[in-house]
C-alpha positions in Angstrom: 108.2 117.7 153.6 107.4 114.4 155.3 104.6 112.6 157.1 105.8 109.9 159.5 103.8 107.4 161.5 105.4 106.7 164.8 103.0 103.8 165.3 102.3 100.1 165.5 104.5 97.3 166.6 103.6 94.8 169.3 105.5 96.7 172.0 103.4 99.9 171.6 100.3 100.4 173.6 97.1 102.2 172.8 94.9 104.5 174.9 92.4 101.7 175.4 95.0 99.7 177.2 94.8 102.1 180.1 91.3 101.7 181.4 91.3 103.9 184.5 87.8 105.2 183.7 86.4 103.1 180.9 83.1 104.9 181.0 84.6 108.4 180.9 87.3 108.7 178.1 87.9 112.4 179.0 88.7 111.6 182.6 90.7 108.6 181.5 92.9 110.9 179.3 93.5 113.2 182.2 94.5 110.3 184.5 97.1 109.3 181.9 98.3 112.9 181.6 98.6 113.0 185.4 100.9 110.0 185.3 102.8 111.2 182.2 103.9 114.5 183.9 106.2 112.4 186.1 108.7 112.8 183.2 109.4 116.4 184.3 108.9 115.6 188.1 105.7 117.7 187.9 103.9 114.7 189.4 104.7 111.5 191.3 103.3 108.1 190.1 102.6 106.9 193.6 100.8 110.1 194.6 98.7 110.1 191.5 97.8 106.5 192.1 96.6 107.3 195.6 94.5 110.2 194.3 92.8 108.1 191.6 92.2 104.8 193.4 88.5 104.3 194.1 87.5 107.5 192.1 84.3 106.9 190.1 83.9 107.9 186.4 82.3 111.3 186.0 83.0 112.4 189.6 84.4 115.8 189.0 83.9 117.0 192.6 85.8 113.9 193.8 88.6 114.6 191.4 88.8 118.2 192.7 88.8 117.2 196.4 91.4 114.4 196.0 93.9 116.5 194.0 93.3 119.6 196.2 94.0 117.5 199.3 97.0 116.0 197.7 98.3 119.4 196.7 97.9 120.6 200.3 99.8 117.6 201.7 102.7 117.9 199.2 102.9 121.7 199.9 103.3 120.9 203.6 106.1 118.5 202.8 107.8 121.3 200.7 107.5 123.9 203.5 108.9 121.5 206.1 111.8 120.6 203.8 112.6 124.2 203.1 112.6 125.1 206.8 115.1 122.2 207.3 117.2 123.5 204.4 116.6 120.4 202.3 116.2 122.6 199.2 116.2 120.0 196.5 113.3 118.1 198.3 111.5 121.5 198.8 111.9 122.4 195.1 110.6 119.2 193.8 107.7 119.2 196.2 106.7 122.7 195.4 106.5 121.8 191.7 104.3 118.8 192.4 102.0 120.8 194.7 101.7 123.4 192.0 100.7 120.8 189.5 98.1 119.2 191.8 96.5 122.5 192.7 96.1 123.2 188.9 94.9 119.7 188.1 92.2 119.9 190.9 90.3 122.4 188.7 90.0 120.1 185.6 86.4 119.0 186.0 84.8 121.9 188.0 83.2 125.1 186.8 85.3 128.3 186.5 84.7 130.6 189.4 85.8 131.3 193.0 87.3 127.9 193.6 89.3 127.9 190.4 90.7 131.3 191.2 91.6 130.2 194.7 93.4 127.1 193.3 95.2 129.3 190.7 96.5 131.5 193.6 97.7 128.4 195.4 99.4 126.9 192.4 101.1 130.2 191.6 102.5 130.5 195.1 103.9 127.0 194.9 105.4 127.5 191.5 107.0 130.8 192.6 108.8 128.9 195.4 109.8 126.1 192.9 111.2 128.7 190.5 113.3 130.5 193.2 114.8 127.2 194.4 115.7 126.0 190.8 119.2 125.8 189.6 119.7 128.1 187.8 116.7 130.1 189.2 113.7 130.4 186.9 113.1 134.2 186.5 109.7 135.7 186.9 109.1 138.4 184.3 106.4 141.0 183.7 105.9 141.9 180.1 104.1 145.2 179.2 101.2 144.8 176.8 98.1 146.9 176.2 98.1 148.8 179.5 98.9 145.7 181.7 101.8 143.4 182.4 101.7 139.8 181.4 103.0 137.3 184.0 105.7 135.1 182.7 108.8 133.0 183.5 112.1 132.7 181.7 113.8 129.4 182.1 117.5 129.8 181.3 119.4 126.9 179.8 121.4 124.6 182.1 124.3 124.6 179.7 125.9 127.1 177.3 125.9 126.4 173.6 127.5 129.7 172.5 128.1 133.3 173.6 124.3 133.8 173.4 121.4 131.4 173.8 118.7 130.3 171.4 115.3 130.2 173.0 111.6 129.5 172.2 108.3 130.8 173.5 105.8 128.2 174.6 102.3 129.6 174.0 99.6 128.9 176.5 96.0 128.3 175.5 92.4 128.6 176.7 92.2 129.9 180.3 95.1 127.7 181.7 98.1 129.2 183.4 101.5 129.3 181.7 103.0 127.4 184.7 101.3 124.3 183.4 103.3 124.3 180.2 106.5 123.5 182.0 105.8 119.8 181.5 105.2 120.0 177.8 108.9 120.3 176.8 110.6 123.3 178.6 112.3 121.0 181.2 113.7 119.0 178.3 114.8 122.2 176.4 116.9 123.7 179.2 118.8 120.4 179.5 119.7 120.8 175.8 121.0 124.3 176.0 117.8 126.2 175.0 116.1 129.0 177.0 112.3 129.0 177.2 109.8 131.8 177.9 106.4 130.9 179.4 103.9 133.7 179.4 100.2 134.2 180.3 98.8 135.8 177.1 95.3 137.4 177.0 92.7 135.0 178.2 95.1 132.9 180.2 96.5 132.7 183.8 97.1 135.9 185.6 96.4 138.0 182.5 92.8 136.8 182.7 92.3 136.2 186.4 94.1 139.2 187.8 93.9 141.8 185.0 90.7 140.6 183.3 92.2 140.7 179.8 90.3 138.2 177.7 91.6 136.3 174.7 92.3 137.7 171.2 92.3 135.8 167.9 95.3 138.1 166.9 97.8 136.4 169.2 100.6 137.9 167.2 100.0 141.2 169.0 100.8 140.0 172.6 103.4 137.7 171.1 105.3 140.7 169.7 105.7 141.9 173.3 107.0 138.5 174.4 109.6 138.6 171.5 110.5 142.2 172.4 111.3 141.0 175.9 113.5 138.1 174.7 115.5 140.2 172.3 116.1 142.8 175.0 118.0 140.2 177.0 121.8 140.4 176.5 122.0 136.6 176.8 119.6 135.9 173.9 120.5 135.6 170.2 117.7 137.5 168.5 118.3 135.4 165.3 117.5 132.1 167.0 114.0 132.4 168.4 111.3 129.8 167.9 107.7 129.3 169.0 105.8 126.2 170.4 102.4 125.3 171.6 99.8 122.6 172.0 96.1 122.4 171.4 94.7 126.0 171.5 98.3 127.1 172.2 99.2 125.5 168.8 96.7 127.9 167.1 98.5 130.8 168.9 101.9 129.4 167.9 101.1 129.2 164.2 99.6 132.7 164.1 102.7 134.0 165.9 105.0 132.2 163.4 103.1 133.7 160.4 103.0 137.3 161.5 106.1 137.7 163.8 109.0 137.7 161.3 111.6 137.3 164.1 110.5 133.7 164.6 112.7 131.1 163.0 110.7 127.9 163.4 107.4 126.6 164.9 106.9 123.2 166.7 103.5 122.1 168.0 101.8 119.2 169.7 98.2 118.6 168.6 97.2 121.1 165.9 94.2 123.4 166.2 93.0 124.8 162.9 89.6 126.0 163.8 88.8 126.5 167.5 85.1 126.3 167.1 85.1 123.0 165.2 88.3 121.4 166.6 87.9 122.3 170.3 84.5 123.6 171.2 82.3 121.3 169.2 84.6 118.3 169.3 86.1 118.6 172.8 85.1 117.7 176.3 83.0 119.8 178.7 86.1 121.1 180.5 87.4 122.6 177.2 84.1 124.3 176.6 84.3 125.9 180.1 87.9 126.8 179.5 87.2 128.5 176.1 84.2 130.4 177.6 86.5 131.7 180.4 89.2 132.6 177.8 86.6 134.7 175.9 85.1 136.2 179.1 81.7 134.7 178.4 79.2 132.7 180.5 79.6 129.0 179.5 75.8 128.8 179.4 75.7 131.5 176.7 76.5 129.0 174.0 75.6 131.1 171.0 77.8 134.0 172.2 80.8 131.7 172.7 80.3 130.0 169.4 80.1 133.4 167.6 83.3 134.7 169.1 85.2 131.5 168.4 84.5 131.8 164.6 87.3 134.3 164.5 89.8 131.7 165.8 90.7 130.0 162.6 93.9 129.5 160.5 92.0 129.7 157.2 93.8 132.2 155.0 96.5 132.3 157.7 98.2 128.9 157.6 99.0 129.2 153.9 101.3 132.2 154.8 103.4 130.1 157.1 106.9 129.8 155.5 109.2 129.0 158.5 110.0 125.3 159.3 107.1 123.5 161.0 106.8 120.4 163.0 103.4 118.9 164.0 103.3 116.1 166.5 99.8 114.6 166.5 98.2 111.7 168.5 95.9 109.6 166.3 93.6 108.5 169.1 91.3 111.4 168.9 89.0 111.2 171.9 89.3 114.9 172.7 90.7 116.3 169.5 90.3 115.3 165.8 93.3 114.4 163.8 92.1 116.3 160.7 93.5 119.7 161.8 97.0 118.3 161.6 96.5 117.3 158.0 94.8 120.7 157.1 97.7 122.7 158.6 100.3 120.5 157.0 98.6 120.9 153.6 98.4 124.7 153.9 101.9 125.5 155.3 104.3 126.6 152.5 107.7 126.2 154.2 109.7 123.1 155.2 107.3 120.9 157.2 107.0 117.6 159.0 104.0 115.8 160.4 104.5 112.9 162.9 101.5 110.8 163.7 101.8 109.0 167.0 99.6 106.1 168.2 98.7 107.9 171.4 96.0 110.2 172.8 96.0 113.8 171.8 98.6 114.8 174.4 100.6 111.7 173.6 100.4 110.9 177.3 101.7 107.3 177.3 104.5 108.1 174.9 105.4 111.4 176.5 109.1 111.2 176.7 109.6 110.0 173.2 107.4 112.9 171.8 108.8 115.6 174.0 112.4 114.5 173.2 111.5 114.6 169.5 110.1 118.1 169.7 113.0 119.5 171.7 115.6 117.9 169.6 113.9 119.4 166.5 114.2 122.8 168.1 117.9 122.2 168.8 118.4 121.4 165.1 116.5 124.4 163.8 117.7 127.0 166.2 121.4 126.4 165.5 
């Protein structure tokens, strides 16, 4: 049981050292995240710079237009490269296009435009997956009368006759494709498989099937584990779970109630979704949570009432598997207190690492993702 501060020192920077949008901390964080996703080739620094240059604080429509236009341009590059049989270039470009289509929806209301951008990002990600080496497998997981869209990322090297794997939980209304830049690309390099899946309230499960979120994430999660253990290449005794933000709430519930999970690693704890995300967070999170619940964002009382069920109170104290929490201390979007509450409640082996970074650890991304992935390697032996 340890608490570690990965902080300080004259060579480390703070969020305030990146003043892209000094009057809009939420947009500033998203700009940093856009740059940070370069670590997984999900973005390109030069392309992001072009999209951001001259953009004004608070201009959500401008953000949408710039990243949509960028996505369309990069997709055209991918299609040209694929026709010319330059498949590495095509693969890399499809991934970036997928990311930019998804990022274009960050500051606009959920509706027809976000659904259209979702379709575009899914098409680009599908081409990226097919061109990957080894190919990323699209999967359909039965649950409650529908099939949940997902992707299995096989490891790039073998560590034994069967592979260890973890499931990365999505959160809010975001698509599971977006979680690829939160450690899965690092995991497959280290011999771990990763399953990404749109649970209820997320991605295709919400936008195509209309299945809204559930506070009992362990129920759809059971179907995801059933899928993994059905694969002949997976060791059923070496399965973990990961998540960030609202996905961290889902991951902890999964680790408590699904006994086939061996360990749980999260970035940015969520203990109480109403307090930690809805009341504390930015407007975009409130719209995302409303969509996740199937509610009109203007119906604030209905959203708040439903979110009361999304709490780890009387749940986290039942967590007995090893737990790693990586938490940014610069809490513009998210408070730091949920990390301490979760750490205090958890009963098994646990570690809390506090990083002097924003909630997504954007400007210390590689260090944090490497730490999370190496931890999984150690705990899924």
